[in-house]
Backbone as CSV, one residue per row, in Angstrom:
resi,resn,N_x,N_y,N_z,CA_x,CA_y,CA_z,C_x,C_y,C_z
1,UNK,-16.488,-20.309,-8.496,-16.686,-20.274,-7.068,-15.643,-19.342,-6.444
2,UNK,-16.048,-18.368,-5.641,-15.091,-17.452,-5.018,-14.159,-18.167,-4.049
3,UNK,-12.921,-17.698,-4.046,-11.947,-18.194,-3.066,-10.860,-17.146,-2.909
4,UNK,-10.210,-17.140,-1.785,-9.134,-16.198,-1.515,-7.829,-16.734,-2.097
5,UNK,-7.054,-15.840,-2.735,-5.753,-16.247,-3.257,-4.691,-15.239,-2.829
6,UNK,-3.467,-15.669,-2.805,-2.356,-14.815,-2.385,-1.785,-14.035,-3.564
7,UNK,-0.994,-13.043,-3.239,-0.433,-12.110,-4.217,0.273,-12.797,-5.383
8,UNK,1.105,-13.779,-5.114,1.853,-14.448,-6.186,0.905,-15.174,-7.137
9,UNK,-0.124,-15.792,-6.601,-1.091,-16.462,-7.466,-1.868,-15.442,-8.302
10,UNK,-2.171,-14.281,-7.715,-2.835,-13.214,-8.477,-1.978,-12.836,-9.677
11,UNK,-0.697,-12.641,-9.456,0.210,-12.283,-10.558,0.177,-13.326,-11.673
12,UNK,0.232,-14.585,-11.291,0.235,-15.660,-12.285,-1.080,-15.712,-13.062
13,UNK,-2.190,-15.599,-12.365,-3.489,-15.702,-13.004,-3.734,-14.505,-13.927
14,UNK,-3.348,-13.309,-13.498,-3.489,-12.125,-14.349,-2.587,-12.244,-15.573
15,UNK,-1.373,-12.745,-15.378,-0.457,-12.924,-16.504,-1.002,-13.923,-17.525
16,UNK,-1.845,-14.840,-17.071,-2.425,-15.819,-17.992,-3.771,-15.364,-18.566
17,UNK,-4.153,-14.101,-18.288,-5.341,-13.542,-18.936,-6.529,-13.218,-18.059
18,UNK,-6.419,-13.396,-16.759,-7.546,-13.068,-15.876,-7.785,-11.561,-15.840
19,UNK,-9.017,-11.188,-15.557,-9.403,-9.789,-15.423,-9.315,-9.402,-13.953
20,UNK,-8.664,-8.301,-13.674,-8.510,-7.808,-12.309,-9.491,-6.667,-12.100
21,UNK,-10.405,-6.828,-11.149,-11.451,-5.843,-10.906,-11.294,-5.280,-9.498
22,UNK,-11.204,-3.959,-9.407,-11.192,-3.288,-8.099,-12.578,-2.742,-7.846
23,UNK,-13.119,-3.035,-6.670,-14.481,-2.632,-6.332,-14.524,-1.471,-5.346
24,UNK,-13.430,-0.760,-5.250,-13.372,0.398,-4.368,-14.320,1.496,-4.836
25,UNK,-14.763,2.383,-3.928,-15.520,3.557,-4.360,-14.648,4.410,-5.291
26,UNK,-15.274,5.151,-6.182,-14.551,5.929,-7.194,-13.426,6.801,-6.651
27,UNK,-13.653,7.608,-5.592,-12.543,8.460,-5.110,-11.311,7.654,-4.693
28,UNK,-11.524,6.515,-4.058,-10.402,5.679,-3.630,-9.701,5.055,-4.829
29,UNK,-10.457,4.605,-5.805,-9.869,4.014,-7.001,-9.035,5.059,-7.743
30,UNK,-9.571,6.266,-7.884,-8.862,7.327,-8.591,-7.578,7.731,-7.872
31,UNK,-7.582,7.648,-6.556,-6.389,7.989,-5.766,-5.275,6.974,-5.970
32,UNK,-5.639,5.688,-5.994,-4.629,4.638,-6.134,-5.321,3.323,-6.474
33,UNK,-4.805,2.637,-7.493,-5.352,1.329,-7.855,-4.254,0.462,-8.464
34,UNK,-4.532,-0.813,-8.534,-3.572,-1.755,-9.101,-3.439,-1.531,-10.607
35,UNK,-2.237,-1.618,-11.137,-2.038,-1.437,-12.580,-2.884,-2.419,-13.391
36,UNK,-3.574,-1.904,-14.385,-4.382,-2.738,-15.261,-5.735,-3.140,-14.719
37,UNK,-6.066,-2.670,-13.521,-7.339,-3.051,-12.915,-8.513,-2.352,-13.592
38,UNK,-9.610,-3.066,-13.691,-10.870,-2.522,-14.174,-11.611,-2.012,-12.946
39,UNK,-12.181,-0.821,-13.044,-12.911,-0.270,-11.902,-14.403,-0.516,-12.059
40,UNK,-14.949,-1.273,-11.126,-16.387,-1.467,-11.030,-16.728,-1.367,-9.541
41,UNK,-17.314,-0.237,-9.116,-17.668,-0.113,-7.705,-18.555,-1.286,-7.264
42,UNK,-18.359,-1.736,-6.049,-19.069,-2.903,-5.539,-20.582,-2.764,-5.705
43,UNK,-21.100,-1.585,-5.479,-22.547,-1.377,-5.596,-23.057,-1.525,-7.030
44,UNK,-22.136,-1.507,-8.002,-22.538,-1.605,-9.405,-22.038,-2.884,-10.075
45,UNK,-21.479,-3.797,-9.283,-20.856,-4.991,-9.859,-21.862,-5.840,-10.646
46,UNK,-23.092,-5.941,-10.178,-24.076,-6.753,-10.891,-24.423,-6.156,-12.253
47,UNK,-24.672,-4.864,-12.303,-25.087,-4.248,-13.569,-23.909,-4.007,-14.512
48,UNK,-22.803,-3.464,-14.017,-21.674,-3.136,-14.884,-20.806,-4.347,-15.207
49,UNK,-20.787,-5.322,-14.335,-19.976,-6.507,-14.578,-20.374,-7.215,-15.859
50,UNK,-21.653,-7.298,-16.112,-22.159,-7.950,-17.329,-21.669,-7.207,-18.563
51,UNK,-21.628,-5.882,-18.498,-21.222,-5.058,-19.637,-19.706,-5.043,-19.849
52,UNK,-18.953,-5.023,-18.766,-17.515,-4.761,-18.858,-16.619,-5.995,-18.835
53,UNK,-17.118,-7.103,-18.340,-16.254,-8.272,-18.167,-16.502,-9.335,-19.234
54,UNK,-15.429,-10.015,-19.601,-15.485,-11.118,-20.547,-15.815,-12.396,-19.777
55,UNK,-16.968,-12.965,-20.040,-17.428,-14.149,-19.308,-16.539,-15.370,-19.527
56,UNK,-15.704,-15.349,-20.547,-14.852,-16.493,-20.860,-13.514,-16.445,-20.139
57,UNK,-13.249,-15.347,-19.443,-11.971,-15.186,-18.732,-12.205,-15.166,-17.224
58,UNK,-11.227,-15.656,-16.489,-11.302,-15.625,-15.026,-11.361,-14.182,-14.538
59,UNK,-11.969,-13.988,-13.377,-12.089,-12.666,-12.778,-11.535,-12.702,-11.363
60,UNK,-10.681,-11.735,-11.054,-10.184,-11.559,-9.696,-10.753,-10.243,-9.197
61,UNK,-11.476,-10.287,-8.084,-12.061,-9.086,-7.498,-11.219,-8.699,-6.288
62,UNK,-10.856,-7.417,-6.253,-9.966,-6.925,-5.208,-10.566,-5.704,-4.535
63,UNK,-10.475,-5.673,-3.213,-10.879,-4.497,-2.438,-9.948,-4.400,-1.235
64,UNK,-9.315,-3.263,-1.101,-8.414,-3.035,0.026,-9.190,-2.335,1.118
65,UNK,-9.131,-2.840,2.328,-9.867,-2.263,3.439,-8.959,-2.167,4.641
66,UNK,-8.935,-1.009,5.266,-8.077,-0.803,6.437,-8.780,-1.173,7.724
67,UNK,-10.057,-1.460,7.657,-10.814,-1.764,8.880,-10.471,-3.129,9.423
């Protein structure tokens, strides 16, 4: 079930094996992204997520928006 978590909890969950996914558009991801993040653009999350993510591990989805 999706829920919002804070930065410190993200660090702990990733350190325990969670997958960090950035859903930014490609140009933004290439410009700057979180270390170790997997890039899956939001528009492709359904199709690529099945291929790229381990279903047995937690997933944290991240998108930075200035709006």
